[in-house]
ZASE-141591 format. One record per residue (C-alpha): residue number from 1; chain; residue in one letter; x, y, z. Coordinates in steps of 0.02 Angstrom, whole numbers. Each point is the difference from the previous one (the first is absolute). Layout:
ZASE-141591
{NUM; "A"; "a"; {X; Y; Z}}
...
***
This chain:
ZASE-141591
{1; "A"; "m"; {9; -9; -3}}
{2; "A"; "d"; {79; 190; -47}}
{3; "A"; "i"; {31; 112; 165}}
{4; "A"; "d"; {-146; 111; -18}}
{5; "A"; "c"; {-102; -148; 43}}
{6; "A"; "s"; {96; -77; 111}}
{7; "A"; "l"; {17; 178; 85}}
{8; "A"; "v"; {-183; 21; -20}}
{9; "A"; "d"; {-45; -175; 123}}
{10; "A"; "r"; {151; 3; 111}}
{11; "A"; "e"; {-15; 183; 62}}
{12; "A"; "r"; {-196; -22; 2}}
{13; "A"; "a"; {-13; 46; 202}}
{14; "A"; "e"; {123; 155; -16}}
{15; "A"; "l"; {-98; 73; -158}}
{16; "A"; "i"; {-149; -15; 84}}
{17; "A"; "q"; {74; 90; 153}}
{18; "A"; "r"; {91; 126; -110}}
{19; "A"; "v"; {-103; 64; -140}}
{20; "A"; "s"; {-92; 161; 35}}
{21; "A"; "l"; {-67; 38; -153}}
{22; "A"; "v"; {-82; -163; -53}}
{23; "A"; "m"; {-169; 59; -148}}
{24; "A"; "p"; {150; 82; -128}}
{25; "A"; "v"; {100; -163; -6}}
{26; "A"; "a"; {-189; -85; -30}}
{27; "A"; "d"; {-59; 134; -119}}
{28; "A"; "v"; {148; -53; -120}}
{29; "A"; "l"; {-41; -205; 6}}
{30; "A"; "k"; {-200; 51; -32}}
{31; "A"; "s"; {61; 113; -156}}
{32; "A"; "k"; {88; -147; -42}}
{33; "A"; "g"; {-154; -132; 16}}
{34; "A"; "m"; {62; -60; 133}}
{35; "A"; "l"; {-105; 42; 134}}
{36; "A"; "s"; {-195; 3; -26}}
{37; "A"; "n"; {-90; 138; 38}}
{38; "A"; "e"; {-96; -97; 137}}
{39; "A"; "a"; {181; -50; 68}}
{40; "A"; "f"; {69; 172; -3}}
{41; "A"; "s"; {-169; 79; 90}}
{42; "A"; "e"; {31; -152; 135}}
{43; "A"; "i"; {195; 50; 29}}
{44; "A"; "a"; {-57; 214; 10}}
{45; "A"; "a"; {-138; -62; 118}}
{46; "A"; "e"; {135; -54; 134}}
{47; "A"; "k"; {22; 134; 138}}
{48; "A"; "t"; {208; -30; 19}}
{49; "A"; "p"; {118; 7; -136}}
{50; "A"; "q"; {60; -170; 110}}
{51; "A"; "a"; {-184; -97; -28}}
{52; "A"; "q"; {14; 74; -187}}
{53; "A"; "m"; {177; -80; -43}}
{54; "A"; "r"; {-88; -150; 79}}
{55; "A"; "a"; {-146; 2; -118}}
{56; "A"; "l"; {91; 51; -146}}
{57; "A"; "y"; {142; -160; 26}}
{58; "A"; "r"; {-170; -91; 3}}
{59; "A"; "h"; {-44; 37; -168}}
{60; "A"; "l"; {194; -19; -55}}
{61; "A"; "d"; {21; -163; 45}}
{62; "A"; "c"; {-154; -40; -119}}
{63; "A"; "g"; {72; 90; -114}}
{64; "A"; "g"; {163; -90; -18}}
{65; "A"; "h"; {174; 22; -78}}
{66; "A"; "a"; {-52; 146; -116}}
{67; "A"; "a"; {-77; 107; 134}}
{68; "A"; "k"; {138; -19; 135}}
{69; "A"; "t"; {125; 63; -124}}
{70; "A"; "t"; {-110; 162; -41}}
{71; "A"; "f"; {-32; 19; 187}}
{72; "A"; "y"; {167; -2; 40}}
{73; "A"; "h"; {60; 134; -163}}
{74; "A"; "a"; {-141; 108; 74}}
{75; "A"; "l"; {44; 6; 162}}
{76; "A"; "k"; {171; 25; -25}}
{77; "A"; "d"; {-21; 176; -117}}
{78; "A"; "q"; {-104; 34; 141}}
{79; "A"; "n"; {131; -34; 145}}
{80; "A"; "r"; {153; -52; -63}}
{81; "A"; "f"; {75; 27; 156}}
{82; "A"; "l"; {-104; -137; 79}}
{83; "A"; "i"; {30; -122; -145}}
{84; "A"; "e"; {186; 41; 12}}
{85; "A"; "d"; {16; -30; 172}}
{86; "A"; "l"; {-96; -165; -3}}
{87; "A"; "e"; {103; -56; -167}}
{88; "A"; "r"; {157; 1; 102}}
{89; "A"; "t"; {-74; -113; 141}}
{90; "A"; "f"; {-64; -103; -135}}
{91; "A"; "k"; {142; -11; -76}}
{92; "A"; "n"; {94; -55; 166}}
{93; "A"; "g"; {-107; -129; 12}}
{94; "A"; "e"; {-113; 83; 146}}
{95; "A"; "t"; {-154; 77; 18}}
{96; "A"; "s"; {-11; 163; 84}}
{97; "A"; "h"; {-120; -33; 131}}
{98; "A"; "n"; {140; -91; 98}}
{99; "A"; "r"; {173; 105; -50}}
{100; "A"; "q"; {79; 39; 192}}
{101; "A"; "e"; {52; 201; -37}}
{102; "A"; "p"; {-70; 144; -98}}
{103; "A"; "s"; {115; -14; -148}}
{104; "A"; "e"; {67; 176; -96}}
{105; "A"; "i"; {-55; 26; -196}}
{106; "A"; "s"; {151; 17; -82}}
{107; "A"; "v"; {-54; 20; -153}}
{108; "A"; "e"; {15; 174; -78}}
{109; "A"; "v"; {-161; 72; -64}}
{110; "A"; "e"; {-45; 177; -39}}
{111; "A"; "e"; {-151; 99; 83}}
{112; "A"; "p"; {-165; -29; -104}}
{113; "A"; "q"; {-47; 159; -109}}
{114; "A"; "n"; {-182; -6; 49}}
{115; "A"; "l"; {14; -23; 193}}
{116; "A"; "e"; {-138; 112; -21}}
{117; "A"; "t"; {-114; -80; -144}}
{118; "A"; "i"; {2; -159; 84}}
{119; "A"; "w"; {-31; 55; 153}}
{120; "A"; "h"; {-152; -98; 82}}
{121; "A"; "k"; {-96; 138; 117}}
{122; "A"; "s"; {-88; -95; 131}}
{123; "A"; "s"; {13; 90; 163}}
{124; "A"; "e"; {-95; 147; 31}}
{125; "A"; "k"; {101; 85; 158}}
{126; "A"; "w"; {173; -4; -73}}
{127; "A"; "q"; {-41; 73; -200}}
{128; "A"; "r"; {65; 168; 17}}
{129; "A"; "d"; {155; -66; 86}}
{130; "A"; "l"; {39; -136; -140}}
{131; "A"; "t"; {-26; 127; -132}}
{132; "A"; "d"; {116; 107; 97}}
{133; "A"; "l"; {126; -145; 33}}
{134; "A"; "l"; {12; -53; -189}}
{135; "A"; "k"; {54; 163; -49}}
{136; "A"; "d"; {111; 19; 128}}
{137; "A"; "s"; {182; 24; -48}}
{138; "A"; "d"; {71; -65; 151}}
{139; "A"; "r"; {-112; -166; -54}}
{140; "A"; "q"; {106; -154; 21}}
{141; "A"; "s"; {8; -160; -38}}
{142; "A"; "v"; {47; -181; 99}}
{143; "A"; "g"; {24; -169; -77}}
{144; "A"; "n"; {39; 78; -161}}
{145; "A"; "g"; {-149; 77; -45}}
{146; "A"; "k"; {-113; -115; 100}}
{147; "A"; "l"; {-73; 114; 116}}
{148; "A"; "f"; {6; 185; 10}}
{149; "A"; "l"; {-14; 128; 151}}
{150; "A"; "c"; {80; 158; 65}}
{151; "A"; "t"; {90; -11; 182}}
{152; "A"; "k"; {51; 200; -31}}
{153; "A"; "t"; {-118; 71; 72}}
{154; "A"; "n"; {-134; -58; 133}}
{155; "A"; "k"; {-143; 48; -118}}
{156; "A"; "y"; {-4; -181; -35}}
{157; "A"; "k"; {11; -80; 173}}
{158; "A"; "i"; {-147; -79; 46}}
{159; "A"; "g"; {36; -94; 132}}
{160; "A"; "a"; {153; -59; 113}}
{161; "A"; "g"; {41; -133; 128}}
{162; "A"; "a"; {133; -87; 108}}
{163; "A"; "d"; {187; -4; -39}}
{164; "A"; "g"; {-12; 143; -154}}
{165; "A"; "t"; {-126; -74; -90}}
{166; "A"; "i"; {-77; 121; -102}}
{167; "A"; "v"; {-155; -7; -119}}
{168; "A"; "y"; {14; 75; -167}}
{169; "A"; "l"; {-146; 39; -119}}
{170; "A"; "g"; {66; -80; -168}}
{171; "A"; "i"; {-46; -83; -175}}
{172; "A"; "k"; {40; -162; -77}}
{173; "A"; "a"; {91; 5; -200}}
{174; "A"; "d"; {-179; -94; -18}}
{175; "A"; "g"; {-95; 169; 33}}
{176; "A"; "t"; {-67; -91; 198}}
{177; "A"; "e"; {-6; 112; 137}}
{178; "A"; "v"; {78; -60; 143}}
{179; "A"; "a"; {81; 46; 165}}
{180; "A"; "i"; {177; -34; 28}}
{181; "A"; "k"; {70; -57; 159}}
{182; "A"; "r"; {185; 45; 5}}
{183; "A"; "m"; {78; -102; 117}}
{184; "A"; "v"; {205; 14; 75}}
{185; "A"; "k"; {82; -152; -54}}
{186; "A"; "a"; {1; -58; 167}}
{187; "A"; "n"; {-165; -41; 23}}
{188; "A"; "n"; {15; -133; -138}}
{189; "A"; "e"; {-63; -114; 81}}
{190; "A"; "q"; {-168; 93; 55}}
{191; "A"; "l"; {-22; 31; -185}}
{192; "A"; "k"; {35; -205; -41}}
{193; "A"; "n"; {-146; -18; 146}}
{194; "A"; "e"; {-117; 126; -79}}
{195; "A"; "i"; {1; -62; -192}}
{196; "A"; "s"; {-20; -190; 60}}
{197; "A"; "h"; {-135; 30; 128}}
{198; "A"; "l"; {-107; 109; -137}}
{199; "A"; "r"; {34; -104; -140}}
{200; "A"; "l"; {-86; -117; 133}}
{201; "A"; "l"; {-141; 107; 48}}
{202; "A"; "e"; {-85; 51; -157}}
{203; "A"; "s"; {-169; 65; 35}}
{204; "A"; "k"; {-113; 167; -10}}
{205; "A"; "y"; {19; 43; 184}}
{206; "A"; "i"; {202; -15; -13}}
{207; "A"; "v"; {101; 126; -87}}
{208; "A"; "r"; {90; -57; -158}}
{209; "A"; "y"; {169; -48; -50}}
{210; "A"; "v"; {60; 60; -195}}
{211; "A"; "d"; {175; -19; -1}}
{212; "A"; "f"; {193; 53; 70}}
{213; "A"; "v"; {153; 52; -43}}
{214; "A"; "e"; {173; 11; 77}}
{215; "A"; "g"; {105; 133; -26}}
{216; "A"; "e"; {164; 44; 60}}
{217; "A"; "d"; {-41; 91; 178}}
{218; "A"; "f"; {-173; -36; 36}}
{219; "A"; "n"; {-156; -153; -73}}
{220; "A"; "y"; {-122; 85; -64}}
{221; "A"; "l"; {-187; -119; 25}}
{222; "A"; "a"; {-149; 60; -95}}
{223; "A"; "l"; {-166; -14; 72}}
{224; "A"; "q"; {-168; 15; -56}}
{225; "A"; "l"; {-29; 189; 4}}
{226; "A"; "c"; {-151; 58; 137}}
{227; "A"; "e"; {-82; 174; 25}}
{228; "A"; "y"; {37; 8; 206}}
{229; "A"; "d"; {36; -90; 127}}
{230; "A"; "l"; {-120; -5; 148}}
{231; "A"; "e"; {42; 150; 112}}
{232; "A"; "k"; {8; 124; -176}}
{233; "A"; "y"; {-172; -115; -42}}
{234; "A"; "r"; {-83; 64; 133}}
{235; "A"; "k"; {57; 184; 41}}
{236; "A"; "e"; {-1; 32; -206}}
{237; "A"; "k"; {-151; -69; -58}}
{238; "A"; "l"; {-131; -74; 130}}
{239; "A"; "h"; {13; 154; 104}}
{240; "A"; "e"; {-119; 70; -153}}
{241; "A"; "k"; {-138; -126; 17}}
{242; "A"; "g"; {-150; 8; 131}}
{243; "A"; "e"; {7; -108; 168}}
{244; "A"; "e"; {-116; -124; -69}}
{245; "A"; "d"; {95; -32; -168}}
{246; "A"; "k"; {182; 15; 80}}
{247; "A"; "m"; {-48; -157; 112}}
{248; "A"; "k"; {-47; -101; -146}}
{249; "A"; "v"; {172; 8; -77}}
{250; "A"; "l"; {102; -20; 157}}
{251; "A"; "k"; {-111; -145; 25}}
{252; "A"; "k"; {56; -66; -162}}
{253; "A"; "l"; {160; 23; 39}}
{254; "A"; "a"; {5; -92; 140}}
{255; "A"; "r"; {-58; -128; -57}}
{256; "A"; "e"; {109; -3; -164}}
{257; "A"; "v"; {146; 2; 117}}
{258; "A"; "l"; {-64; -157; 67}}
{259; "A"; "l"; {-19; -71; -157}}
{260; "A"; "g"; {154; 42; -44}}
{261; "A"; "l"; {80; -53; 174}}
{262; "A"; "q"; {-100; -180; -56}}
{263; "A"; "v"; {99; -21; -154}}
{264; "A"; "v"; {167; 21; 111}}
{265; "A"; "h"; {-46; -120; 105}}
{266; "A"; "d"; {-73; -135; -119}}
{267; "A"; "a"; {175; -4; -87}}
{268; "A"; "g"; {78; -36; 162}}
{269; "A"; "m"; {62; 147; 32}}
{270; "A"; "i"; {17; 136; 138}}
{271; "A"; "h"; {-2; 193; -43}}
{272; "A"; "r"; {101; 54; 157}}
{273; "A"; "d"; {-31; 209; -44}}
{274; "A"; "i"; {-194; 45; 18}}
{275; "A"; "k"; {-14; 203; 6}}
{276; "A"; "p"; {-75; 115; -101}}
{277; "A"; "n"; {139; 41; -96}}
{278; "A"; "n"; {-6; -166; -55}}
{279; "A"; "v"; {-149; 11; -77}}
{280; "A"; "l"; {-24; 77; -173}}
{281; "A"; "i"; {-163; 45; -93}}
{282; "A"; "d"; {-11; -42; -190}}
{283; "A"; "v"; {-79; 130; -131}}
{284; "A"; "e"; {-165; -111; 20}}
{285; "A"; "g"; {-6; 54; 194}}
{286; "A"; "k"; {46; -188; 44}}
{287; "A"; "a"; {101; -45; 151}}
{288; "A"; "r"; {179; -86; -29}}
{289; "A"; "l"; {109; -61; 120}}
{290; "A"; "a"; {171; 36; -44}}
{291; "A"; "d"; {208; -3; 63}}
{292; "A"; "f"; {35; -179; 37}}
{293; "A"; "g"; {183; 0; 14}}
{294; "A"; "i"; {-10; -49; 190}}
{295; "A"; "s"; {-139; -125; -38}}
{296; "A"; "r"; {46; -198; 29}}
{297; "A"; "i"; {-65; -168; -77}}
{298; "A"; "l"; {-37; -131; 115}}
{299; "A"; "d"; {92; -150; -64}}
{300; "A"; "g"; {-71; -185; 14}}
{301; "A"; "g"; {-144; 23; 115}}
{302; "A"; "e"; {85; 104; 114}}
{303; "A"; "s"; {-103; 128; 100}}
{304; "A"; "t"; {118; 139; 79}}
{305; "A"; "r"; {181; 56; -58}}
{306; "A"; "c"; {107; 64; 121}}
{307; "A"; "t"; {115; 156; -56}}
{308; "A"; "s"; {54; 141; 52}}
{309; "A"; "r"; {-114; 156; 16}}
{310; "A"; "v"; {-80; 70; -127}}
{311; "A"; "g"; {-141; 127; -34}}
{312; "A"; "t"; {-54; 179; 49}}
{313; "A"; "e"; {-12; 52; 188}}
{314; "A"; "g"; {-157; 35; 42}}
{315; "A"; "w"; {-74; -140; -124}}
{316; "A"; "e"; {57; -161; 87}}
{317; "A"; "a"; {-100; -137; 80}}
{318; "A"; "a"; {14; -19; 200}}
{319; "A"; "e"; {82; -151; 0}}
{320; "A"; "i"; {154; 75; -118}}
{321; "A"; "l"; {36; 132; 136}}
{322; "A"; "e"; {-8; -130; 147}}
{323; "A"; "n"; {133; -73; -82}}
{324; "A"; "e"; {115; 149; -67}}
{325; "A"; "e"; {139; -36; 131}}
{326; "A"; "e"; {14; -158; -92}}
{327; "A"; "k"; {115; -39; -117}}
{328; "A"; "k"; {-137; -71; -142}}
{329; "A"; "c"; {-208; 57; -7}}
{330; "A"; "a"; {-121; -130; -42}}
{331; "A"; "y"; {-93; 39; -141}}
{332; "A"; "n"; {-158; -75; -51}}
{333; "A"; "k"; {-174; 36; -102}}
{334; "A"; "k"; {-76; 48; 171}}
{335; "A"; "t"; {151; 124; 33}}
{336; "A"; "d"; {-74; 74; -182}}
{337; "A"; "i"; {-207; -16; 64}}
{338; "A"; "q"; {41; 119; 154}}
{339; "A"; "v"; {88; 149; -111}}
{340; "A"; "a"; {-112; -14; -128}}
{341; "A"; "g"; {-137; 26; 123}}
{342; "A"; "m"; {87; 151; 55}}
{343; "A"; "l"; {-6; 57; -176}}
{344; "A"; "l"; {-179; -50; -19}}
{345; "A"; "h"; {-45; 100; 139}}
{346; "A"; "y"; {121; 153; -66}}
{347; "A"; "i"; {-92; -10; -164}}
{348; "A"; "l"; {-180; -3; 75}}
{349; "A"; "s"; {38; 130; 128}}
{350; "A"; "d"; {74; 89; -135}}
{351; "A"; "g"; {174; 34; 84}}
{352; "A"; "f"; {-1; -61; 170}}
{353; "A"; "h"; {107; -127; 73}}
{354; "A"; "p"; {-91; -112; 117}}
{355; "A"; "f"; {153; -22; 121}}
{356; "A"; "g"; {13; 192; 14}}
{357; "A"; "k"; {117; 149; -29}}
{358; "A"; "h"; {170; -49; -54}}
{359; "A"; "i"; {75; 32; 149}}
{360; "A"; "f"; {-102; -134; 102}}
{361; "A"; "r"; {-23; -108; -134}}
{362; "A"; "m"; {145; -125; 18}}
{363; "A"; "a"; {-59; -43; 200}}
{364; "A"; "n"; {-173; -10; -45}}
{365; "A"; "i"; {8; -106; -138}}
{366; "A"; "a"; {122; -135; 109}}
{367; "A"; "n"; {-123; 19; 151}}
{368; "A"; "g"; {-155; -54; -120}}
{369; "A"; "k"; {-59; 203; 61}}
{370; "A"; "y"; {-120; 46; -166}}
{371; "A"; "s"; {-134; 150; -24}}
{372; "A"; "l"; {-130; 6; -147}}
{373; "A"; "h"; {-38; 135; -63}}
{374; "A"; "e"; {-165; 78; -7}}
{375; "A"; "k"; {-69; -33; -170}}
{376; "A"; "i"; {44; -197; 31}}
{377; "A"; "e"; {-68; -12; 180}}
{378; "A"; "k"; {-186; 48; -96}}
{379; "A"; "d"; {22; -140; -109}}
{380; "A"; "v"; {-32; -158; 69}}
{381; "A"; "e"; {68; -74; -126}}
{382; "A"; "a"; {147; 79; -45}}
{383; "A"; "k"; {40; -12; 190}}
{384; "A"; "d"; {-25; -190; 8}}
{385; "A"; "l"; {135; 3; -154}}
{386; "A"; "i"; {140; 95; 62}}
{387; "A"; "e"; {4; -78; 183}}
{388; "A"; "g"; {-16; -178; -103}}
{389; "A"; "m"; {176; 79; -57}}
{390; "A"; "l"; {70; 83; 133}}
{391; "A"; "p"; {33; -124; 144}}
{392; "A"; "k"; {181; 7; 91}}
{393; "A"; "d"; {-50; -225; -3}}
{394; "A"; "p"; {59; -32; -186}}
{395; "A"; "e"; {-109; -161; 35}}
{396; "A"; "k"; {-170; 112; 37}}
{397; "A"; "r"; {22; 109; -168}}
{398; "A"; "l"; {-89; -35; -156}}
{399; "A"; "k"; {56; -87; -158}}
{400; "A"; "i"; {37; 93; -169}}
{401; "A"; "e"; {-164; -98; -64}}
{402; "A"; "e"; {-99; 39; 133}}
{403; "A"; "a"; {23; 173; -1}}
{404; "A"; "v"; {-30; 15; -177}}
{405; "A"; "d"; {-158; -98; 19}}
{406; "A"; "h"; {-58; 94; 165}}
{407; "A"; "p"; {-192; 83; -11}}
{408; "A"; "y"; {82; 167; -11}}
{409; "A"; "f"; {24; -14; -173}}
{410; "A"; "w"; {-158; -96; -38}}
{411; "A"; "d"; {-117; 84; -130}}
{412; "A"; "d"; {-180; -16; -22}}
{413; "A"; "h"; {27; -161; -106}}
{414; "A"; "r"; {139; -75; 109}}
{415; "A"; "r"; {-126; 26; 154}}
{416; "A"; "n"; {-149; -70; -94}}
{417; "A"; "a"; {80; -160; -62}}
{418; "A"; "f"; {67; -30; 179}}
{419; "A"; "l"; {-177; 25; 84}}
{420; "A"; "r"; {-70; -97; -143}}
{421; "A"; "d"; {130; -158; 12}}
{422; "A"; "v"; {16; -9; 197}}
{423; "A"; "g"; {-201; 42; 34}}
{424; "A"; "d"; {-22; -159; -95}}
{425; "A"; "v"; {114; -112; 101}}
{426; "A"; "e"; {-94; -141; 76}}
{427; "A"; "a"; {62; 37; 181}}
{428; "A"; "v"; {-67; 183; -32}}
{429; "A"; "q"; {-159; -70; -86}}
{430; "A"; "r"; {-35; -100; 151}}
{431; "A"; "f"; {17; 140; 130}}
{432; "A"; "r"; {-150; -84; 114}}
{433; "A"; "n"; {127; -164; 31}}
{434; "A"; "v"; {164; 77; -2}}
{435; "A"; "d"; {131; -105; 78}}
{436; "A"; "k"; {97; 42; 158}}
{437; "A"; "s"; {161; 56; -92}}
{438; "A"; "i"; {-107; 116; -102}}
{439; "A"; "a"; {-73; 77; 114}}
{440; "A"; "e"; {161; 23; 124}}
{441; "A"; "v"; {55; 87; -140}}
{442; "A"; "v"; {-133; 127; -33}}
{443; "A"; "a"; {-43; 27; 184}}
{444; "A"; "t"; {188; 91; -10}}
{445; "A"; "y"; {-78; 130; -100}}
{446; "A"; "t"; {-113; 70; 104}}
{447; "A"; "t"; {-23; 181; -70}}
{448; "A"; "f"; {-151; -62; -101}}
{449; "A"; "s"; {-113; -35; 117}}
{450; "A"; "g"; {-159; 113; -49}}
{451; "A"; "w"; {33; 3; -184}}
{452; "A"; "k"; {-191; -39; 7}}
{453; "A"; "s"; {-64; 141; 74}}
{454; "A"; "k"; {136; 121; -111}}
{455; "A"; "i"; {-67; -90; -172}}
{456; "A"; "s"; {-172; 42; 43}}
{457; "A"; "e"; {22; 175; 39}}
{458; "A"; "v"; {67; 8; -199}}
{459; "A"; "p"; {-147; 59; -98}}
{460; "A"; "q"; {-61; -133; -163}}
{461; "A"; "i"; {65; -128; 80}}
{462; "A"; "k"; {-119; -143; 76}}
{463; "A"; "p"; {48; -44; 172}}
{464; "A"; "p"; {119; -168; 10}}
{465; "A"; "d"; {-51; -144; 13}}
{466; "A"; "k"; {-50; -28; 204}}
{467; "A"; "n"; {94; -193; -22}}
{468; "A"; "l"; {179; 66; -47}}
{469; "A"; "p"; {110; -4; 154}}
{470; "A"; "d"; {49; 178; 73}}
{471; "A"; "d"; {181; -1; -61}}
{472; "A"; "l"; {136; 25; -110}}
{473; "A"; "l"; {-62; -193; -96}}
{474; "A"; "g"; {-176; 71; -19}}
{475; "A"; "l"; {37; 164; -55}}
{476; "A"; "l"; {103; -78; -147}}
{477; "A"; "r"; {-135; -118; -35}}
{478; "A"; "h"; {-91; 142; -2}}
{479; "A"; "l"; {79; 106; -106}}
{480; "A"; "r"; {48; -116; -122}}
{481; "A"; "n"; {-203; -31; -20}}
{482; "A"; "l"; {-20; 172; -23}}
{483; "A"; "l"; {128; 24; -142}}
{484; "A"; "v"; {-87; -145; -82}}
{485; "A"; "h"; {-189; 25; 6}}
{486; "A"; "n"; {1; 202; 3}}
{487; "A"; "k"; {183; 65; -62}}
{488; "A"; "k"; {-81; 158; -28}}
{489; "A"; "a"; {-33; 38; 172}}
{490; "A"; "f"; {182; -69; 52}}
{491; "A"; "d"; {78; 106; -97}}
{492; "A"; "d"; {-116; 179; 15}}
{493; "A"; "n"; {40; -35; 204}}
{494; "A"; "n"; {192; -54; -17}}
{495; "A"; "m"; {-59; -46; 173}}
{496; "A"; "f"; {165; -121; 35}}
{497; "A"; "k"; {110; 166; -20}}
{498; "A"; "d"; {-124; 118; 123}}
{499; "A"; "l"; {-70; -123; 131}}
{500; "A"; "f"; {137; -135; 7}}
{501; "A"; "p"; {169; 77; -59}}
{502; "A"; "d"; {81; -156; 54}}
{503; "A"; "f"; {-114; -115; -60}}
{504; "A"; "f"; {108; -76; -126}}
{505; "A"; "i"; {154; 4; 80}}
{506; "A"; "s"; {-79; -112; 138}}
{507; "A"; "a"; {-89; -117; -129}}
{508; "A"; "h"; {188; 0; -90}}
{509; "A"; "k"; {49; -52; 177}}
{510; "A"; "l"; {-112; -108; 10}}
{511; "A"; "a"; {19; -76; -156}}
{512; "A"; "k"; {155; -45; -1}}
{513; "A"; "t"; {2; -82; 180}}
{514; "A"; "m"; {-123; -134; -37}}
{515; "A"; "g"; {66; -16; -187}}
{516; "A"; "w"; {-146; 42; -105}}
{517; "A"; "i"; {125; 92; -100}}
{518; "A"; "a"; {197; -23; -49}}
***
């Protein structure tokens, strides 16, 4: 098989990860009759470049040698640096994803003359600055024309990290907008960690790895260009919204942070540096977790990694602070969970840390002394979620999947589905003859005694069945019946939120305890 087809097959995983602009390549295949209109539309409908590349590969596999050859040349015309990079490792008998070190581009190439013409505009915030960058006489290239940035002025500086790391606005030679993370050579291990981890974490909730080059004094990591970090987004964008609309956005961001962390944990990894500055907001307003330089993979089924203390002061779990005198600290998914709980509180309270001001924060975390903001105190479901993530005892914290599926994030469809499913469980239907084990659990939820009298006061609702027990089980069955037989009245009165704000929290816990749901 020719090298072009062999490379397309052998570097499939790398191309799926690194190709930023899929549709121009798909357009070439379509114009040459190698993609049908239906196939082209299928690829275009995917939400991320990675998903588009996977869909394209499915059609390439059916198209055979000719389609893969055409794909190879179309991609090389669009992004010759990527192909040249892959060809070098390919000829050496490697695949690029198992390289141990970033490799410097050694082939001399000229800067594209039409960079402004091929610029693919995707951001909103950075358009003016990118326009200035492309015209700036101090603009420089790294990787012999692979990436373009300007480090001679702070105008294009968009972020900074520890140990001299600076993030600049930049653009790739193929016209892709990027954030270029310049790291001193001494941080090469952190760079390798971040690249390898990002390759494992393909998700719309994780900032996307784009490329890297190695220079004489610095390494340069190109990442997806986002609009804001969480702090700037709160201060520069959300202040324009009314309180109700702001809370809707903050709630959405909180859930997206958890979904990103779930991707990390499902990949057998721990983040270890969760904080507001490591949450980026993309052009669509979606939260993405970032900065995986000190993340660690849990190898061989291990649940904990013991390393030197890392992370950011004020955003560390209690058990890490307790062991700070020891040479090694034990990091696991539970340490991520408590810090994620701090971050969720910070998001939902619009900028308040649950363990107080910075001067007291470390001591409060170590002592398990937190205080919930009034915005969270008055929302029963938000309070239950946060308090499930913040306990000092790691064993009492929620797992990431439990936090993601907490009733706080349920929409009406999810609530209705829960009511229908759990309300139809045989044990709930046979409420007159519940066994002792169920009765004992139900008895722990004492806040629902007297629910019948509350329901009776609601206009347009028939009085509850007198046979229903005056407890959580009876209310569960009543709401299920109302939803099924009189949905309009159920929707119009929205009673579970007003009369019984803790109903879904309690009913969900009951269902999990009794094994009625997974």
